[in-house]
C-alpha positions in Angstrom: -0.1 0.0 0.0 2.7 2.3 1.1 4.6 1.4 -2.4 1.2 2.5 -4.4 1.0 5.9 -2.3 4.3 6.8 -2.6 4.2 5.8 -6.6 0.9 7.9 -7.0 2.5 11.0 -5.1 6.0 10.8 -7.4 3.6 10.5 -10.3 1.8 13.6 -9.2 4.6 15.4 -8.4 6.1 14.7 -11.8 3.0 15.4 -13.5 3.1 19.0 -11.7 6.6 19.8 -13.1 4.7 19.2 -16.6 2.3 21.4 -15.9 4.8 24.0 -15.0 6.5 23.4 -18.3 2.9 23.6 -20.2 2.0 26.7 -18.5 5.7 28.5 -19.6 6.2 27.3 -23.0 2.8 25.3 -24.1 3.1 21.5 -25.4 6.6 21.9 -26.0 7.3 22.9 -22.6 5.6 20.1 -21.0 7.5 17.6 -23.0 10.9 19.2 -22.5 9.8 19.4 -18.6 9.4 15.9 -19.0 12.7 14.9 -20.2 14.2 17.3 -17.9 12.6 15.5 -14.9 13.7 11.8 -16.4 17.3 13.2 -16.6 17.2 14.9 -13.5 16.0 11.6 -12.1 18.5 8.9 -13.7 21.1 11.4 -12.4 20.2 11.2 -9.4 19.4 7.1 -9.2 23.5 6.6 -10.1 24.6 9.8 -7.8 22.1 10.6 -5.0 25.0 8.8 -2.5 27.9 10.8 -3.9 25.8 14.2 -3.6 24.4 13.6 -0.4 27.4 13.0 1.7 29.8 15.9 -0.4 27.2 18.0 0.7 27.5 17.4 4.4 31.4 16.9 4.2 30.7 13.5 5.8 33.9 11.6 6.6 34.1 7.2 6.3 34.2 5.6 10.0 35.7 2.4 9.8 36.5 -0.4 12.1 39.7 1.3 13.3 39.0 4.5 13.4 35.6 3.9 15.1 35.1 0.7 16.0 32.1 0.5 18.4 30.1 2.4 16.1 31.0 0.6 13.0 30.8 -2.9 14.6 27.1 -1.7 15.8 25.9 -0.7 12.4 27.5 -3.8 11.1 25.4 -6.2 13.6 22.5 -4.1 12.7 23.1 -4.9 9.2 23.1 -8.3 9.7 19.8 -9.0 11.9 18.3 -6.8 9.1 20.0 -9.5 6.5 21.1 -6.2 4.7 25.0 -5.8 2.8 27.0 -4.0 5.0 26.5 -0.1 4.3 29.3 2.6 4.4 29.3 4.1 7.4 29.7 8.0 7.7 30.0 10.9 10.5 29.5 14.1 9.8 31.1 17.0 12.4 27.4 18.9 13.2 26.5 19.8 16.6 22.7 19.3 15.3 21.9 15.6 16.6 20.7 14.1 13.7 21.4 11.2 11.2 20.1 9.7 7.9 20.5 7.3 5.1 21.5 7.7 1.2 22.0 5.2 -1.8 20.2 4.2 -4.8 19.8 0.6 -3.3 20.9 -1.9 -0.4 24.0 -3.0 -2.4 25.1 1.0 -2.4 23.5 2.6 0.6 25.4 4.6 3.3 24.2 5.7 7.2 25.6 8.8 8.3 25.2 10.0 12.2 26.4 13.6 13.5 28.8 14.2 16.1 25.8 16.1 18.0 24.2 12.6 17.8 26.7 10.8 18.9 27.8 12.9 22.1 24.0 13.2 23.3 22.7 9.6 23.3 23.7 6.1 24.7 24.4 2.9 22.8 20.7 1.8 23.2 19.4 5.0 21.8 22.3 5.5 18.7 21.3 1.4 17.9 18.2 2.5 17.4 18.7 5.4 15.7 20.7 3.5 13.0 18.2 0.9 12.8 15.7 3.5 11.6 18.3 4.5 9.1 18.8 1.2 7.8 15.2 0.3 7.9 15.1 3.6 5.4 17.6 1.2 3.4 15.6 -1.7 3.6 12.2 -0.1 2.5 14.2 1.4 -0.6 13.2 4.6 0.7 16.7 6.5 0.3 16.1 6.7 -3.5 12.6 7.8 -3.5 13.1 10.2 -1.1 16.1 11.7 -3.0 14.2 12.0 -6.1 11.6 13.6 -4.7 13.6 16.2 -3.3 15.2 16.6 -6.7 11.7 17.2 -8.8 10.3 19.5 -6.3 13.4 21.5 -6.1 13.2 21.9 -9.9 9.1 22.8 -9.8 10.4 25.7 -7.3 13.2 26.9 -9.6 11.4 26.5 -12.6 8.4 28.9 -10.6 11.1 31.4 -9.8 12.1 31.2 -13.8 8.5 31.7 -14.9 8.1 34.9 -12.6 10.8 36.4 -14.7 9.9 35.0 -17.9 6.2 34.0 -17.9 5.2 36.3 -20.8 1.9 36.9 -21.7 0.2 33.7 -20.4 -2.6 34.9 -18.5 -3.9 34.1 -15.1 -3.5 30.6 -15.4 0.0 30.7 -16.1 0.6 33.4 -13.1 -1.5 31.0 -10.9 0.6 28.3 -11.9 4.0 30.0 -10.8 2.4 30.9 -7.6 0.9 27.6 -6.3 3.5 24.9 -8.2 6.2 25.2 -5.5 3.4 25.1 -2.4 1.6 21.9 -4.1 5.3 20.4 -4.7 6.3 20.8 -0.7 2.7 19.0 -0.2 3.6 16.4 -2.3 7.2 16.1 -0.7 5.4 16.3 2.7 3.3 13.4 2.1 5.8 10.7 0.8 8.4 11.8 3.4 6.0 11.3 6.4 4.5 7.9 5.0 8.5 6.7 4.5 9.0 8.0 8.5 6.6 5.9 10.5 7.6 2.7 7.7 11.3 3.2 8.9 10.5 3.5 12.8 8.7 0.3 12.3 11.2 -1.7 10.5 14.0 -0.2 13.3 11.8 -2.0 16.0 12.3 -5.2 14.0 15.7 -4.6 13.3 17.0 -3.8 16.9 14.3 -5.4 18.6 14.7 -1.8 21.6 11.3 0.3 19.8 11.5 2.6 23.2 15.1 2.9 22.8 14.5 4.9 19.5 11.3 6.8 21.2 13.7 7.6 23.9 16.2 9.0 21.1 13.5 10.7 19.5 12.3 12.6 22.0 16.2 13.7 23.1 17.2 14.8 19.9 13.8 16.4 18.5 13.9 19.3 20.8 18.0 19.7 20.1 17.5 19.7 16.7 15.2 22.6 16.7 17.3 24.7 18.5 20.6 23.9 16.6 20.8 25.0 13.4 21.9 23.1 10.1 23.7 25.1 7.9 23.2 22.2 5.3 19.4 22.2 5.2 19.4 26.0 5.7 20.9 26.2 2.1 19.0 23.2 0.4 15.8 23.0 2.4 14.9 20.0 0.2 17.3 18.2 2.3 15.4 18.1 5.6 13.4 15.4 4.6 16.7 13.1 4.5 16.9 13.4 8.4 15.5 11.5 11.4 13.6 14.4 12.9 13.5 17.8 11.2 16.2 20.0 11.1 14.6 23.4 12.7 11.8 23.5 10.3 7.8 24.5 12.0 5.8 21.4 12.5 3.5 22.9 9.7 5.9 22.7 6.8 7.7 19.6 8.6 8.1 16.3 6.0 8.5 14.6 9.0 5.6 13.2 11.4 4.9 15.3 14.7 7.4 13.4 17.0 4.6 12.8 19.7 2.7 10.6 17.1 6.1 8.2 16.6 6.8 8.0 19.4 3.0 6.9 20.5 3.7 4.1 17.6 6.7 3.0 19.0 5.3 2.6 22.3 2.2 0.7 20.9 4.8 -1.5 19.4 6.5 -1.7 22.2 3.4 -2.8 24.3 2.3 -5.6 21.6 5.9 -7.0 21.7 6.1 -7.1 25.2 2.5 -8.7 25.8 2.9 -11.2 23.2 5.6 -13.1 25.6 9.0 -11.4 24.2 11.4 -9.9 26.0 14.7 -8.7 25.9 16.7 -7.2 22.3 16.8 -8.8 18.6 14.0 -10.7 17.2 12.8 -12.6 20.0 10.9 -9.6 21.6 11.3 -6.1 22.9 13.1 -4.4 25.3 11.3 -3.0 28.2 13.8 -1.7 30.8 12.5 0.8 33.2 14.9 3.3 32.4 13.1 3.1 29.1 9.8 3.5 30.3 10.7 6.4 32.4 11.6 10.6 31.4 12.5 10.1 27.7 13.8 14.1 27.9 16.1 12.9 30.6 19.8 13.6 29.4 22.5 10.7 30.3 25.7 10.5 30.7 27.9 11.3 27.5 27.9 8.0 24.8 30.6 5.6 24.9 30.7 6.3 20.8 32.9 8.8 20.9 32.8 10.5 17.3 36.3 12.3 18.2 38.1 9.2 18.9 
């Protein structure tokens, strides 16, 4: 169902791009817009991971430079039955994480130094399981393509404001409304995918409450700490596990409270089914996870500067 919904929304975004082309250049403009959209998606397919990682100045981590963090991701990838992704660290105080790549065989996951310093081991594990959930659900390619087309719609609208000619009221309305419509479609796709990745993280890590605790901690801090990359490239905001300082009304993510509620529901169902502990045998419901999720704990053992 999510795949069908995403396909329809992606088609709607491409159609919107064609409408913009038509409003500015007639039938030929619509055809040209379609060709441009296809070319952009093809380029994104092969280069998505390189674009995103270079944008963030991400530094690759391995078993020598960051053994604990690397081995954590390796263990989670094995549980998820995924190929080992490349692991990166971004020198950024805002606590956040993201995944990228065109498919599981060419994937990468990254965490900021702010996130690694703030969370404990289980919470970091929950966050990275979420990112691997995006990889497993093949969200990374679709979301990057959506960001590319949405950005192109806005660019075309800006172009149209200066060169719309005599297209009349319909052309003016298309130029004004299209970017807002593109943003709505982008938000709809990304919000659906976030819930799916949270559920996948619960299955992979076996600790849904650890992810809930991590979301509660980092969402508030991420809203306060600037993210220069997201400010320069607003379309990149949907890549992160929590919004990068964007108002909820315009956020590409569901409300953090809703995500936490879903994870608590998953944990309750899992624990009532007789499972306990981590991994696929059940959920971890330790008392510290059920307590104050906003409470800061001691610094993480996964020291990103080590």
